[in-house]
N, C-alpha and C positions, 0 to 999 in steps of 0.2 A: 526479327527483333521484336515485332509487336507482340507475337505469340509468347515469346519468353517473358515478356513484361506482364502479360495476361497471366502466366503460370505463377509468377513472383507475387503478383497482387493476390491471386487465388489462395497461394501459401499463407500469405499474412491472414487473409479471411479465415482460413482453417484454424489457425492459433486463436485468432480473436472470438470465433464462434465456439471453439472448444472451451475457452476460458468461462465464456457465459454458460455453456451447457454444464460444465463441472460445478458452477455455482448452483444452477437450477437443480441438479441431481444431488445437491447437498455435500458435495466431496471437497468444497473449499469453504472458508468462511465468509466473511463480508467482502463485498466487491470494491475494488478500488475504483472510485469515480470521483474526479475532482470537480466535474460540472455536471449539474443535472441531478436526477433522482433515480439513479440505476436500480436500485433494489425495489423501489415502488413500481417501476415498469416490470421488473422481472418477477415480482411477487403478484402481479395482476392476473386476473383470469385469462387475459390476452396473451400471455406468455407461454401458452398451451396451444397446440394445433393439432387436431386428429389424434389426441392422446399422447403427444410427444412434445417437449419444450421446443419452442420456436428456434431456440439456439442450436438444437440438434438437427433440426431441419437445415439450419444454416451451414452447419458442418457437412452435411451430405451435399448441399448446393455447391459449396466451394471446393470439396473433392472432386465432384463431377466437372467442374470448370476446369480444374487443375489437370485431371486426367485427359480431358480434351484438348487442352493447350499443349500438353506434352505430347499427345498422339500426333498432332499437327505439326510437330517438328521432326516426326520420324518419316519413314518412307511414304506412310499414307497421308502426309500433310498436304499433298496437293488436291486431295479428295474435297469436293466443295461440300459433300455431306457432313464433314466435321466442323466446317466453318458455319453451316446453316445449324448445326446443333448447338455450336456455341452461341451463335446469335439467338436462338429461340431460348435457350436456357438463360442466358444472361438477361434477355428482355423479360422473361418471366420474373427473374430475381429483382429488376427494376420495379415491376408493378407490385411485387409482393412487398418489397422494402417501403414503397410509396404508401401502401395500405397499412402497413405497420407504423409508419411515421404519422399518418393521418389519426391512427388510434392513440398514439402517444399524445399528440397536440390536443385533439378534440374530445377524447373519451376518458383516457386515464389521466390527462392533465398533467404529465410528468414526462420529461425527456431523460433517455439514457445516452450518456455520450458514446458509449461502445456500439449502441445500435445506430446512432448517427454515423459513426465512422464506418461500420458495416454497410450502411446505405450508399455512402459516398463511393467506398471500394467498389460496390456492385455496379454503381453508375459509372465510374471511370472504366471498369473492365467492360462493361456494354458498349461505351463509346468507342474504345479501342478496337473492339471485335467489329463494330459496325464500319468504323472507318477503314478497317482492313479489308473490307469488301469481300465477305464470305461467299457471296453468290457468283463472284467472277470464276471463270474457267480460263486458266492459261492456255493460250494457243499451242498447238503442238509444235515442237521444235521444228525448225526448218532444216531439211536433209540437205546438207551441204554438197552430198555426193550426186545428187540428180536434180 
């Protein structure tokens, strides 16, 4: 159940980050932003990272989380490797979101409501993954014949 919720939240993140990336690539006009200064944040020098818009990195992040969450629902779902991968990537996402939030508050002096929503989504996903205890290895089933 938890991994389905993680996949659903990651899907919402994909749509959100795609919206911001499309804006940054000039494919849509003004951002719809009822709270804050989204365009100020999106047009700042901090909206680019390693030559790509931060939002494009966000799309990649959310796609990776979605794929891992979906893999965990299949036959390989019992693998602690998938759980650890989810924990590590979402932990990195929280740290990166915290850095971006710091930049918004103390460097850019503007807040993008969509960035805040993305940071909250990332944090919720991380907490859900951590509470799902990805490091646990379920004991082998008891053989009732012997």
